[in-house]
N, CA, C, O and the ligand as a Tripos MOL2 file, in Angstrom:
@<TRIPOS>MOLECULE
protein
  237   235    60     0     0
PROTEIN
NO_CHARGES

@<TRIPOS>ATOM
      1 N          67.0360  115.8360   86.2550 N.3       1 MET1
      2 CA         68.1520  115.3390   87.0450 C.3       1 MET1
      3 C          67.8150  113.9810   87.6830 C.2       1 MET1
      4 O          66.7180  113.7950   88.2090 O.2       1 MET1
      5 N          68.7320  113.0680   87.6340 N.am      2 ALA2
      6 CA         68.3380  111.7360   88.2330 C.3       2 ALA2
      7 C          68.5350  111.8080   89.8130 C.2       2 ALA2
      8 O          69.4550  112.4370   90.3350 O.2       2 ALA2
      9 N          67.6310  111.1380   90.4690 N.am      3 THR3
     10 CA         67.7390  111.1750   91.9020 C.3       3 THR3
     11 C          68.4580  109.9440   92.3710 C.2       3 THR3
     12 O          68.0510  108.8460   91.9920 O.2       3 THR3
     13 N          69.4240  110.0360   93.1110 N.am      4 PRO4
     14 CA         70.1660  108.8580   93.6630 C.3       4 PRO4
     15 C          69.2500  108.0290   94.4810 C.2       4 PRO4
     16 O          68.3940  108.5710   95.1810 O.2       4 PRO4
     17 N          69.3800  106.8050   94.4320 N.am      5 THR5
     18 CA         68.4810  105.9400   95.0840 C.3       5 THR5
     19 C          68.9130  105.8600   96.6070 C.2       5 THR5
     20 O          70.0580  106.1940   96.9130 O.2       5 THR5
     21 N          68.0490  105.4410   97.5280 N.am      6 GLY6
     22 CA         68.5480  105.2630   98.8860 C.3       6 GLY6
     23 C          68.4210  106.6060   99.6630 C.2       6 GLY6
     24 O          68.7030  106.6870  100.8580 O.2       6 GLY6
     25 N          67.9850  107.6420   98.9280 N.am      7 ARG7
     26 CA         67.6360  108.9400   99.7310 C.3       7 ARG7
     27 C          66.1370  109.2450   99.7090 C.2       7 ARG7
     28 O          65.4660  109.0710   98.6920 O.2       7 ARG7
     29 N          65.6340  109.6980  100.8450 N.am      8 PRO8
     30 CA         64.2540  110.0830  100.9320 C.3       8 PRO8
     31 C          63.9360  111.1890   99.9120 C.2       8 PRO8
     32 O          64.6140  112.2140   99.8380 O.2       8 PRO8
     33 N          62.9360  110.9510   99.1770 N.am      9 ILE9
     34 CA         62.4160  112.0510   98.2140 C.3       9 ILE9
     35 C          61.1200  112.7010   98.7360 C.2       9 ILE9
     36 O          60.1210  112.0670   99.0750 O.2       9 ILE9
     37 N          61.2460  113.9760   98.7590 N.am     10 PRO10
     38 CA         60.0570  114.7370   99.2990 C.3      10 PRO10
     39 C          58.9860  114.6340   98.3390 C.2      10 PRO10
     40 O          59.2750  114.3570   97.1750 O.2      10 PRO10
     41 N          57.7330  114.8290   98.6920 N.am     11 LEU11
     42 CA         56.6420  114.8160   97.7810 C.3      11 LEU11
     43 C          56.4950  115.9510   96.9990 C.2      11 LEU11
     44 O          56.1700  117.0220   97.5110 O.2      11 LEU11
     45 N          56.7120  115.8230   95.7490 N.am     12 LEU12
     46 CA         56.7240  117.0080   94.8090 C.3      12 LEU12
     47 C          55.5440  117.0180   93.8950 C.2      12 LEU12
     48 O          55.4330  117.9300   93.0750 O.2      12 LEU12
     49 N          54.6580  116.0680   93.9790 N.am     13 CYS13
     50 CA         53.5320  115.9080   93.0980 C.3      13 CYS13
     51 C          52.2840  116.8430   93.7090 C.2      13 CYS13
     52 O          52.2190  117.2350   94.8750 O.2      13 CYS13
     53 N          51.3710  117.0920   92.7160 N.am     14 PRO14
     54 CA         50.2760  117.9180   93.1990 C.3      14 PRO14
     55 C          49.5370  117.1230   94.2330 C.2      14 PRO14
     56 O          49.5350  115.8920   94.2160 O.2      14 PRO14
     57 N          48.8400  117.9150   95.2320 N.am     15 SER15
     58 CA         48.2810  117.2560   96.4220 C.3      15 SER15
     59 C          47.1080  116.4470   96.0310 C.2      15 SER15
     60 O          46.6730  115.5880   96.7980 O.2      15 SER15
     61 N          46.5400  116.6910   94.8040 N.am     16 ASP16
     62 CA         45.3220  115.8420   94.5020 C.3      16 ASP16
     63 C          45.8400  114.4260   93.8890 C.2      16 ASP16
     64 O          45.0570  113.5560   93.5070 O.2      16 ASP16
     65 N          47.1250  114.3140   93.8470 N.am     17 GLN17
     66 CA         47.6280  113.0630   93.4090 C.3      17 GLN17
     67 C          48.2430  112.2090   94.5070 C.2      17 GLN17
     68 O          48.8500  111.1590   94.2980 O.2      17 GLN17
     69 N          48.0210  112.7750   95.7290 N.am     18 VAL18
     70 CA         48.6130  112.1510   96.9200 C.3      18 VAL18
     71 C          47.6310  111.2150   97.5130 C.2      18 VAL18
     72 O          46.4720  111.6070   97.6490 O.2      18 VAL18
     73 N          47.9470  110.0890   97.8600 N.am     19 GLY19
     74 CA         47.0900  109.0760   98.4660 C.3      19 GLY19
     75 C          47.8130  108.3690   99.4550 C.2      19 GLY19
     76 O          49.0010  108.6270   99.6490 O.2      19 GLY19
     77 N          47.1580  107.4260  100.1560 N.am     20 ARG20
     78 CA         47.7470  106.6560  101.1930 C.3      20 ARG20
     79 C          48.4330  105.4280  100.5850 C.2      20 ARG20
     80 O          47.9230  104.7370   99.7040 O.2      20 ARG20
     81 N          49.6410  105.2210  101.1390 N.am     21 CYS21
     82 CA         50.3430  103.9590  100.6960 C.3      21 CYS21
     83 C          49.5350  102.7510  101.0850 C.2      21 CYS21
     84 O          48.9760  102.7070  102.1810 O.2      21 CYS21
     85 N          49.4600  101.7610  100.2030 N.am     22 ALA22
     86 CA         48.7140  100.4730  100.4740 C.3      22 ALA22
     87 C          49.2920   99.7100  101.6090 C.2      22 ALA22
     88 O          48.6360   98.7850  102.0870 O.2      22 ALA22
     89 N          50.3720   99.9910  102.0480 N.am     23 ARG23
     90 CA         51.0710   99.1090  102.9440 C.3      23 ARG23
     91 C          51.1270   99.7970  104.3730 C.2      23 ARG23
     92 O          50.6390   99.2560  105.3650 O.2      23 ARG23
     93 N          51.7740  101.0630  104.4030 N.am     24 CYS24
     94 CA         51.9760  101.6470  105.7110 C.3      24 CYS24
     95 C          51.0720  102.8610  105.9640 C.2      24 CYS24
     96 O          51.1770  103.5630  106.9700 O.2      24 CYS24
     97 N          50.1710  103.0640  104.9770 N.am     25 GLN25
     98 CA         49.2310  104.1950  105.0690 C.3      25 GLN25
     99 C          49.7970  105.5820  105.2000 C.2      25 GLN25
    100 O          49.1000  106.4860  105.6600 O.2      25 GLN25
    101 N          51.0960  105.7910  104.7910 N.am     26 GLN26
    102 CA         51.6850  107.0440  104.7730 C.3      26 GLN26
    103 C          51.2560  107.7990  103.4430 C.2      26 GLN26
    104 O          50.9170  107.1670  102.4420 O.2      26 GLN26
    105 N          51.2860  109.0550  103.4840 N.am     27 PRO27
    106 CA         50.9970  109.7980  102.2740 C.3      27 PRO27
    107 C          52.0680  109.5550  101.2090 C.2      27 PRO27
    108 O          53.2570  109.6360  101.5150 O.2      27 PRO27
    109 N          51.6740  109.2560   99.9590 N.am     28 CYS28
    110 CA         52.6670  109.0930   98.9000 C.3      28 CYS28
    111 C          51.9810  109.4720   97.5660 C.2      28 CYS28
    112 O          50.7900  109.7770   97.4990 O.2      28 CYS28
    113 N          52.7800  109.4320   96.5640 N.am     29 HIS29
    114 CA         52.2910  109.8840   95.2230 C.3      29 HIS29
    115 C          51.5020  108.6330   94.6300 C.2      29 HIS29
    116 O          52.1100  107.7320   94.0530 O.2      29 HIS29
    117 N          50.2730  108.6230   94.7810 N.am     30 ARG30
    118 CA         49.5000  107.3670   94.3440 C.3      30 ARG30
    119 C          48.7520  107.5510   93.1160 C.2      30 ARG30
    120 O          48.4590  106.5380   92.4810 O.2      30 ARG30
    121 N          48.3840  108.7400   92.6650 N.am     31 TYR31
    122 CA         47.6860  108.9260   91.4180 C.3      31 TYR31
    123 C          48.3950  109.7790   90.4360 C.2      31 TYR31
    124 O          49.2750  110.5500   90.8210 O.2      31 TYR31
    125 N          48.0330  109.6760   89.0890 N.am     32 GLY32
    126 CA         48.6680  110.4160   88.1100 C.3      32 GLY32
    127 C          49.9620  109.7030   87.5290 C.2      32 GLY32
    128 O          50.2590  108.5290   87.7510 O.2      32 GLY32
    129 N          50.6390  110.5370   86.8020 N.am     33 VAL33
    130 CA         51.8440  110.0980   86.1070 C.3      33 VAL33
    131 C          52.9940  109.7450   87.1590 C.2      33 VAL33
    132 O          53.2670  110.4910   88.1000 O.2      33 VAL33
    133 N          53.5480  108.7060   86.9420 N.am     34 GLY34
    134 CA         54.5820  108.1740   87.7820 C.3      34 GLY34
    135 C          54.1520  107.7610   89.1920 C.2      34 GLY34
    136 O          54.9890  107.6250   90.0840 O.2      34 GLY34
    137 N          52.8550  107.5640   89.3870 N.am     35 ALA35
    138 CA         52.3720  107.2010   90.6240 C.3      35 ALA35
    139 C          52.6110  105.7110   91.0070 C.2      35 ALA35
    140 O          52.8800  104.8900   90.1300 O.2      35 ALA35
    141 N          52.5170  105.3840   92.2420 N.am     36 ASN36
    142 CA         52.7170  103.9930   92.6960 C.3      36 ASN36
    143 C          51.8800  103.8760   93.9460 C.2      36 ASN36
    144 O          51.8710  104.8010   94.7580 O.2      36 ASN36
    145 N          51.1440  102.7250   94.1410 N.am     37 PRO37
    146 CA         50.3700  102.4420   95.2650 C.3      37 PRO37
    147 C          51.1180  102.3060   96.6000 C.2      37 PRO37
    148 O          50.5490  102.2770   97.6910 O.2      37 PRO37
    149 N          52.4100  102.2280   96.4190 N.am     38 LEU38
    150 CA         53.3170  102.0680   97.5600 C.3      38 LEU38
    151 C          54.2330  103.3130   97.7050 C.2      38 LEU38
    152 O          54.5600  103.9230   96.6870 O.2      38 LEU38
    153 N          54.6490  103.7030   98.8970 N.am     39 CYS39
    154 CA         55.4680  104.6680   99.0610 C.3      39 CYS39
    155 C          56.9240  104.2490   98.8050 C.2      39 CYS39
    156 O          57.1250  103.0520   98.5970 O.2      39 CYS39
    157 N          57.9330  105.0780   98.7970 N.am     40 GLN40
    158 CA         59.2540  104.7660   98.4470 C.3      40 GLN40
    159 C          59.7980  103.6630   99.4290 C.2      40 GLN40
    160 O          60.4290  102.7060   98.9810 O.2      40 GLN40
    161 N          59.5580  103.8020  100.7210 N.am     41 THR41
    162 CA         60.0530  102.9330  101.6440 C.3      41 THR41
    163 C          59.4680  101.5330  101.3870 C.2      41 THR41
    164 O          60.2390  100.5740  101.3990 O.2      41 THR41
    165 N          58.2240  101.3600  101.1660 N.am     42 CYS42
    166 CA         57.5810  100.0820  100.9700 C.3      42 CYS42
    167 C          57.9650   99.4760   99.7400 C.2      42 CYS42
    168 O          58.2310   98.2750   99.6900 O.2      42 CYS42
    169 N          58.0140  100.2600   98.6930 N.am     43 ARG43
    170 CA         58.4790   99.8880   97.3360 C.3      43 ARG43
    171 C          59.8420   99.1810   97.5220 C.2      43 ARG43
    172 O          60.0480   98.0650   97.0440 O.2      43 ARG43
    173 N          60.7280   99.8370   98.2030 N.am     44 GLN44
    174 CA         62.0190   99.2730   98.4700 C.3      44 GLN44
    175 C          62.0110   97.9220   99.2850 C.2      44 GLN44
    176 O          62.7510   96.9780   99.0080 O.2      44 GLN44
    177 N          61.1290   97.9270  100.2840 N.am     45 ALA45
    178 CA         60.9590   96.6860  101.1020 C.3      45 ALA45
    179 C          60.4600   95.5780  100.2170 C.2      45 ALA45
    180 O          61.0110   94.4780  100.2520 O.2      45 ALA45
    181 N          59.4810   95.8110   99.4580 N.am     46 VAL46
    182 CA         58.8540   94.7870   98.5500 C.3      46 VAL46
    183 C          59.8670   94.3070   97.5820 C.2      46 VAL46
    184 O          59.9710   93.1070   97.3270 O.2      46 VAL46
    185 N          60.6750   95.2800   96.9940 N.am     47 GLU47
    186 CA         61.6320   94.9330   96.0460 C.3      47 GLU47
    187 C          62.6810   93.9370   96.6650 C.2      47 GLU47
    188 O          62.9950   92.8840   96.1090 O.2      47 GLU47
    189 N          63.1950   94.3650   97.8700 N.am     48 THR48
    190 CA         64.1790   93.5590   98.5600 C.3      48 THR48
    191 C          63.6730   92.2190   98.8420 C.2      48 THR48
    192 O          64.3640   91.2230   98.6290 O.2      48 THR48
    193 N          62.4910   92.1620   99.3140 N.am     49 ALA49
    194 CA         61.8700   90.7560   99.6100 C.3      49 ALA49
    195 C          61.7530   89.8820   98.3900 C.2      49 ALA49
    196 O          61.9050   88.6610   98.4360 O.2      49 ALA49
    197 N          61.4670   90.5800   97.2630 N.am     50 ARG50
    198 CA         61.2650   89.8800   96.0210 C.3      50 ARG50
    199 C          62.6210   89.3360   95.5490 C.2      50 ARG50
    200 O          62.6930   88.2390   94.9950 O.2      50 ARG50
    201 N          63.5930   90.0340   95.7510 N.am     51 GLN51
    202 CA         64.9970   89.6800   95.3090 C.3      51 GLN51
    203 C          65.4730   88.5760   96.1840 C.2      51 GLN51
    204 O          66.2060   87.7100   95.7070 O.2      51 GLN51
    205 N          65.1010   88.5440   97.4530 N.am     52 GLN52
    206 CA         65.5120   87.5810   98.2980 C.3      52 GLN52
    207 C          64.8410   86.2290   98.0550 C.2      52 GLN52
    208 O          65.4320   85.1650   98.2390 O.2      52 GLN52
    209 N          63.5000   86.3310   97.6040 N.am     53 GLN53
    210 CA         62.8260   85.1150   97.2470 C.3      53 GLN53
    211 C          63.4860   84.5120   96.0120 C.2      53 GLN53
    212 O          63.6450   83.3000   95.8660 O.2      53 GLN53
    213 N          63.8480   85.4110   95.1610 N.am     54 LYS54
    214 CA         64.3990   84.9410   93.8380 C.3      54 LYS54
    215 C          65.7010   84.2110   94.0520 C.2      54 LYS54
    216 O          65.9820   83.2260   93.3690 O.2      54 LYS54
    217 N          66.5320   84.6980   95.0280 N.am     55 THR55
    218 CA         67.8170   83.9920   95.1720 C.3      55 THR55
    219 C          67.7790   82.6770   95.9890 C.2      55 THR55
    220 O          68.5580   81.7440   95.7940 O.2      55 THR55
    221 N          66.7820   82.6930   96.9370 N.am     56 SER56
    222 CA         66.7090   81.5580   97.7750 C.3      56 SER56
    223 C          66.0690   80.3020   97.0210 C.2      56 SER56
    224 O          65.0570   80.4290   96.3310 O.2      56 SER56
    225 N          66.6810   79.1560   97.1870 N.am     57 PRO57
    226 CA         66.0690   78.0400   96.4210 C.3      57 PRO57
    227 C          64.6460   77.5960   96.9120 C.2      57 PRO57
    228 O          64.3330   77.5770   98.1020 O.2      57 PRO57
    229 N          63.8430   77.2540   95.9140 N.am     58 ALA58
    230 CA         62.5110   76.7740   96.2480 C.3      58 ALA58
    231 C          62.5760   75.2980   96.6360 C.2      58 ALA58
    232 O          63.1370   74.5020   95.8830 O.2      58 ALA58
    233 N          62.0800   74.9460   97.6640 N.am     59 THR59
    234 CA         62.1930   73.6010   98.1910 C.3      59 THR59
    235 C          60.7730   72.8240   98.2300 C.2      59 THR59
    236 O          60.7120   71.6700   98.6530 O.2      59 THR59
    237 ZN         54.4720  102.6480  102.5740 Zn       60 ZN60
@<TRIPOS>BOND
     1     1     2 1
     2     2     3 1
     3     3     4 2
     4     3     5 am
     5     5     6 1
     6     6     7 1
     7     7     8 2
     8     7     9 am
     9     9    10 1
    10    10    11 1
    11    11    12 2
    12    11    13 am
    13    13    14 1
    14    14    15 1
    15    15    16 2
    16    15    17 am
    17    17    18 1
    18    18    19 1
    19    19    20 2
    20    19    21 am
    21    21    22 1
    22    22    23 1
    23    23    24 2
    24    23    25 am
    25    25    26 1
    26    26    27 1
    27    27    28 2
    28    27    29 am
    29    29    30 1
    30    30    31 1
    31    31    32 2
    32    31    33 am
    33    33    34 1
    34    34    35 1
    35    35    36 2
    36    35    37 am
    37    37    38 1
    38    38    39 1
    39    39    40 2
    40    39    41 am
    41    41    42 1
    42    42    43 1
    43    43    44 2
    44    43    45 am
    45    45    46 1
    46    46    47 1
    47    47    48 2
    48    47    49 am
    49    49    50 1
    50    50    51 1
    51    51    52 2
    52    51    53 am
    53    53    54 1
    54    54    55 1
    55    55    56 2
    56    55    57 am
    57    57    58 1
    58    58    59 1
    59    59    60 2
    60    59    61 am
    61    61    62 1
    62    62    63 1
    63    63    64 2
    64    63    65 am
    65    65    66 1
    66    66    67 1
    67    67    68 2
    68    67    69 am
    69    69    70 1
    70    70    71 1
    71    71    72 2
    72    71    73 am
    73    73    74 1
    74    74    75 1
    75    75    76 2
    76    75    77 am
    77    77    78 1
    78    78    79 1
    79    79    80 2
    80    79    81 am
    81    81    82 1
    82    82    83 1
    83    83    84 2
    84    83    85 am
    85    85    86 1
    86    86    87 1
    87    87    88 2
    88    87    89 am
    89    89    90 1
    90    90    91 1
    91    91    92 2
    92    91    93 am
    93    93    94 1
    94    94    95 1
    95    95    96 2
    96    95    97 am
    97    97    98 1
    98    98    99 1
    99    99   100 2
   100    99   101 am
   101   101   102 1
   102   102   103 1
   103   103   104 2
   104   103   105 am
   105   105   106 1
   106   106   107 1
   107   107   108 2
   108   107   109 am
   109   109   110 1
   110   110   111 1
   111   111   112 2
   112   111   113 am
   113   113   114 1
   114   114   115 1
   115   115   116 2
   116   115   117 am
   117   117   118 1
   118   118   119 1
   119   119   120 2
   120   119   121 am
   121   121   122 1
   122   122   123 1
   123   123   124 2
   124   123   125 am
   125   125   126 1
   126   126   127 1
   127   127   128 2
   128   127   129 am
   129   129   130 1
   130   130   131 1
   131   131   132 2
   132   131   133 am
   133   133   134 1
   134   134   135 1
   135   135   136 2
   136   135   137 am
   137   137   138 1
   138   138   139 1
   139   139   140 2
   140   139   141 am
   141   141   142 1
   142   142   143 1
   143   143   144 2
   144   143   145 am
   145   145   146 1
   146   146   147 1
   147   147   148 2
   148   147   149 am
   149   149   150 1
   150   150   151 1
   151   151   152 2
   152   151   153 am
   153   153   154 1
   154   154   155 1
   155   155   156 2
   156   155   157 am
   157   157   158 1
   158   158   159 1
   159   159   160 2
   160   159   161 am
   161   161   162 1
   162   162   163 1
   163   163   164 2
   164   163   165 am
   165   165   166 1
   166   166   167 1
   167   167   168 2
   168   167   169 am
   169   169   170 1
   170   170   171 1
   171   171   172 2
   172   171   173 am
   173   173   174 1
   174   174   175 1
   175   175   176 2
   176   175   177 am
   177   177   178 1
   178   178   179 1
   179   179   180 2
   180   179   181 am
   181   181   182 1
   182   182   183 1
   183   183   184 2
   184   183   185 am
   185   185   186 1
   186   186   187 1
   187   187   188 2
   188   187   189 am
   189   189   190 1
   190   190   191 1
   191   191   192 2
   192   191   193 am
   193   193   194 1
   194   194   195 1
   195   195   196 2
   196   195   197 am
   197   197   198 1
   198   198   199 1
   199   199   200 2
   200   199   201 am
   201   201   202 1
   202   202   203 1
   203   203   204 2
   204   203   205 am
   205   205   206 1
   206   206   207 1
   207   207   208 2
   208   207   209 am
   209   209   210 1
   210   210   211 1
   211   211   212 2
   212   211   213 am
   213   213   214 1
   214   214   215 1
   215   215   216 2
   216   215   217 am
   217   217   218 1
   218   218   219 1
   219   219   220 2
   220   219   221 am
   221   221   222 1
   222   222   223 1
   223   223   224 2
   224   223   225 am
   225   225   226 1
   226   226   227 1
   227   227   228 2
   228   227   229 am
   229   229   230 1
   230   230   231 1
   231   231   232 2
   232   231   233 am
   233   233   234 1
   234   234   235 1
   235   235   236 2
@<TRIPOS>SUBSTRUCTURE
     1 MET1         2 RESIDUE 1 A MET
     2 ALA2         6 RESIDUE 1 A ALA
     3 THR3        10 RESIDUE 1 A THR
     4 PRO4        14 RESIDUE 1 A PRO
     5 THR5        18 RESIDUE 1 A THR
     6 GLY6        22 RESIDUE 1 A GLY
     7 ARG7        26 RESIDUE 1 A ARG
     8 PRO8        30 RESIDUE 1 A PRO
     9 ILE9        34 RESIDUE 1 A ILE
    10 PRO10       38 RESIDUE 1 A PRO
    11 LEU11       42 RESIDUE 1 A LEU
    12 LEU12       46 RESIDUE 1 A LEU
    13 CYS13       50 RESIDUE 1 A CYS
    14 PRO14       54 RESIDUE 1 A PRO
    15 SER15       58 RESIDUE 1 A SER
    16 ASP16       62 RESIDUE 1 A ASP
    17 GLN17       66 RESIDUE 1 A GLN
    18 VAL18       70 RESIDUE 1 A VAL
    19 GLY19       74 RESIDUE 1 A GLY
    20 ARG20       78 RESIDUE 1 A ARG
    21 CYS21       82 RESIDUE 1 A CYS
    22 ALA22       86 RESIDUE 1 A ALA
    23 ARG23       90 RESIDUE 1 A ARG
    24 CYS24       94 RESIDUE 1 A CYS
    25 GLN25       98 RESIDUE 1 A GLN
    26 GLN26      102 RESIDUE 1 A GLN
    27 PRO27      106 RESIDUE 1 A PRO
    28 CYS28      110 RESIDUE 1 A CYS
    29 HIS29      114 RESIDUE 1 A HIS
    30 ARG30      118 RESIDUE 1 A ARG
    31 TYR31      122 RESIDUE 1 A TYR
    32 GLY32      126 RESIDUE 1 A GLY
    33 VAL33      130 RESIDUE 1 A VAL
    34 GLY34      134 RESIDUE 1 A GLY
    35 ALA35      138 RESIDUE 1 A ALA
    36 ASN36      142 RESIDUE 1 A ASN
    37 PRO37      146 RESIDUE 1 A PRO
    38 LEU38      150 RESIDUE 1 A LEU
    39 CYS39      154 RESIDUE 1 A CYS
    40 GLN40      158 RESIDUE 1 A GLN
    41 THR41      162 RESIDUE 1 A THR
    42 CYS42      166 RESIDUE 1 A CYS
    43 ARG43      170 RESIDUE 1 A ARG
    44 GLN44      174 RESIDUE 1 A GLN
    45 ALA45      178 RESIDUE 1 A ALA
    46 VAL46      182 RESIDUE 1 A VAL
    47 GLU47      186 RESIDUE 1 A GLU
    48 THR48      190 RESIDUE 1 A THR
    49 ALA49      194 RESIDUE 1 A ALA
    50 ARG50      198 RESIDUE 1 A ARG
    51 GLN51      202 RESIDUE 1 A GLN
    52 GLN52      206 RESIDUE 1 A GLN
    53 GLN53      210 RESIDUE 1 A GLN
    54 LYS54      214 RESIDUE 1 A LYS
    55 THR55      218 RESIDUE 1 A THR
    56 SER56      222 RESIDUE 1 A SER
    57 PRO57      226 RESIDUE 1 A PRO
    58 ALA58      230 RESIDUE 1 A ALA
    59 THR59      234 RESIDUE 1 A THR
    60 ZN60       237 GROUP 0 **** ****
């Protein structure tokens, strides 16, 4: 089932795949399949910042 974006997702991965988020140090799915060094919140923040950079003109 697809999970709607914008909702907090509970950690459903094995505990040995849980690590600290590289940004906020919160526990997140860091290792294994589908892992990411950033937690959901930080991933979203980084993505938003990236999109804002893209749309703003470089001077
Ligand atoms: Zn984080």
